[in-house]
C-alpha positions as CSV (number, residue, x, y, z in Angstrom):
1,M,30.9,40.8,-37.1
2,Q,27.6,41.3,-35.7
3,A,26.5,39.0,-38.5
4,S,28.6,35.9,-36.6
5,E,27.2,36.5,-32.8
6,P,23.6,35.8,-33.8
7,S,24.7,32.8,-35.6
8,G,27.5,31.6,-32.7
9,N,24.1,32.3,-30.4
10,F,22.4,30.0,-32.5
11,E,25.1,27.3,-32.7
12,Q,25.4,27.3,-28.5
13,Q,21.4,26.7,-28.4
14,V,21.4,24.1,-30.6
15,L,24.3,22.7,-28.8
16,S,22.2,23.5,-25.3
17,G,19.2,21.8,-26.8
18,L,21.1,18.3,-28.1
19,T,22.5,18.5,-25.5
20,Q,19.6,18.8,-22.7
21,M,17.8,15.8,-25.0
22,S,20.5,13.9,-24.9
23,Q,20.4,13.5,-21.1
24,Q,16.4,13.3,-21.2
25,L,16.8,10.2,-23.2
26,A,20.0,8.8,-20.5
27,N,17.2,8.9,-18.5
28,L,14.6,7.7,-20.3
29,T,16.9,4.7,-20.7
30,T,17.3,4.4,-17.4
31,H,13.7,4.3,-16.5
32,V,13.1,1.8,-19.2
33,E,16.0,-0.2,-18.2
34,G,14.3,-0.1,-14.1
35,L,11.1,-1.1,-15.6
36,D,12.3,-3.7,-17.8
37,S,13.7,-5.5,-14.7
38,R,10.2,-5.0,-12.7
39,V,8.3,-6.9,-15.1
40,E,10.7,-9.9,-15.7
41,A,10.3,-9.9,-12.0
42,L,7.0,-9.7,-12.0
43,D,6.5,-12.2,-15.2
44,S,8.6,-14.4,-12.5
45,R,6.3,-14.6,-9.2
46,V,2.8,-15.0,-12.2
47,E,5.2,-17.9,-13.5
48,K,5.3,-19.4,-9.9
49,L,1.7,-18.2,-9.2
50,D,0.2,-19.9,-12.2
51,Y,2.0,-23.4,-11.0
52,K,0.6,-23.5,-7.6
53,F,-2.7,-22.7,-9.0
54,D,-2.3,-25.6,-11.2
55,T,-1.5,-27.4,-8.2
56,Y,-3.9,-26.4,-6.1
57,Q,-6.5,-27.8,-8.6
58,A,-4.5,-30.6,-9.6
59,A,-4.9,-31.8,-5.7
60,S,-8.3,-30.4,-5.6
61,D,-9.5,-32.9,-7.9
62,Q,-7.7,-35.5,-6.6
63,V,-9.5,-34.8,-2.9
64,L,-13.1,-34.6,-4.6
65,R,-12.3,-38.2,-6.5
66,L,-11.3,-39.0,-3.2
67,A,-14.6,-38.4,-1.6
68,T,-16.6,-39.8,-4.2
69,T,-14.8,-42.7,-4.3
70,I,-15.9,-43.1,-0.1
71,V,-19.0,-41.9,-0.5
72,I,-19.6,-44.5,-3.1
73,A,-18.2,-47.4,-1.2
74,A,-20.0,-46.1,1.9
75,A,-23.4,-46.1,0.2
76,S,-22.2,-49.5,-0.9
77,V,-21.7,-51.3,2.2
78,V,-24.9,-49.5,3.7
79,I,-26.7,-50.7,1.0
80,L,-25.5,-54.1,-0.2
81,S,-24.6,-55.2,3.9
82,P,-28.3,-56.7,4.6
83,V,-28.1,-57.9,0.7
84,L,-25.1,-60.4,1.5
85,H,-25.6,-61.4,5.5
86,P,-29.8,-61.4,5.6
87,C,-29.1,-62.1,9.1
88,A,-27.7,-59.2,9.9
89,G,-30.7,-57.1,8.9
């Protein structure tokens, strides 16, 4: 009977260890699923920020072109006005 006691004790230890490992694996799985959902949320936010940045950059380029056009038009009027209307100068 003494030989079966250590064997039974060993089996209990193995089963206990496996149970603990199973619980730890379940906890780890839960944490990984939580991290996965957080990463998806961050990915969505980054996509929105990229869209906003691209929109801002395009608008800035258009404003720059508009400002350049206005400056060129104003300079043209100032330079060409005396040439086209010599009496006004």
